[in-house]
N, C-alpha and C positions, 0 to 999 in steps of 0.2 A: 659433825665431820668425823669420819672413821679413819682408821689407820694407826700407825705407830707414832707415839709422841716421845721425842727425845728431849730429855732435860740435861742440858750441858752446863758444866761448870766453866769458870773463866779459863780461857786458853785451852780448853779440852778439844781434842781432835777426834774426828769420826770419819770413817771411810764410807762413802756412799757411791755405789756403782763404780768403784775404782778411783774415785777422786777423793783426796784428803781435804777435809773442810775443818778449819780451825775457828772456834768460837772467839768472840771478842773479849773484852775485859770484864764483862758482867755475865751472870748466869742468864741462860735463855732457854726457851722451849721451841722446838721445831716440830711441826706436824708433817709426817711423811705420808702422803695420801696415795702414792703409787704402790699397789700391793706387791709387785714383783721386785721392788728395789732391794739391792744387796747392801746391807748396812752392818758395820762393825765398829764398835767403840775401840779406839786404839789402846785405851788403858786396859781393856780386857783381852787384847790380842796376845796370843802366844807367839813368842819369837822363835825362829828356827832352832836356836841353841837351847831353848827351854822344852822342846818336844822330845823329852828323854824317857818318858814312860809310855806304856801302851795307850792309856786313855788320852794323854796329852798329844800323842802322835795322831790319833784319830781326830781329835779336836782340831789340830793344826791342818789336817787334810780338809776338813769341812770349811775351815777358815779360808783356805786357798780358793775355794769356789766363791766365797763372799768377796774376796779381794780382787777377783777377776783373773787370777793366775791360772785357774783351771776352768774349763767349761763344764757345766753340770753333767753332760753326757759322758765326759771323760772320767769324772770323779765318781759317778754313781756306783758302778760295780765294785771298784776297790773299796769305797766307803762301806758298802753293804757287807763285803767280805770281812773287813776289819771289825765292824760292829758284831758280826756273827762270832768272830774269834773272842771278842770281849765277853760275849754271852756264855762262852764255854768256861770262863773263869769266874765271872760275877754272876752267881746263881741265886742270890737272895731275891725275894720278890720285888723289893724296891728298885734294885739295880735292873732287874729284868723289865720293870715298867719303863724306866728311863731308856733302856736300849730299844724297847718296842716303839716308844715314841720317836726315837732317833731314826729307826728304820723306816717308819711310816713317813717321817718328814723327808727323808732322802727320796723315797718313792714318789712323793708329791712335789719334788724340787723345792722344798722349803728348807734351805740349808742353814738359815739362821735358827730355825726351830730345832734342827738337828744338833747344831752346836750348843744351843741352850740346854738340851736334854743331856748331851754328853758332858758338858761342864758340871752338871749336878753330880756327876760321878767322881770328880776330882778329889773332893775331901775323903771319900771312901777309899779311893785308890791310895791316897797318901797315908791313911791309917793302916791299910793292909801292907803297904811296903815298909812302913815303920816297924811292924811286927815281924815281917819276914824279909829282911834285907837280902839282896842277891849276893 
């Protein structure tokens, strides 16, 4: 069986196609076989008040597609613009690779993959902002 395997801790919540699902009292595994399902672990979700940096804001935008708050066609162009803006600042090869993956994911309507690629930039952004506070 192919697809995504979610390993959930006790009482962990996950958002699947706009529905919040809470695990029971024990650890469990779920196999998601629908390839186009929108899935977001709520423990990994960025809250609106946490979207305070450039990378976090773009992650939050991608997350809104996964939560069903924005349709992919509404989010595609703004997300691509924001990723392009990040590429003007994050110019190291590793960051560029993550941004390229995020761009390709948006073009393929794979918003979870986009979010995953962008989240990889969060530690780097945190280090940069720590060295150059505004």
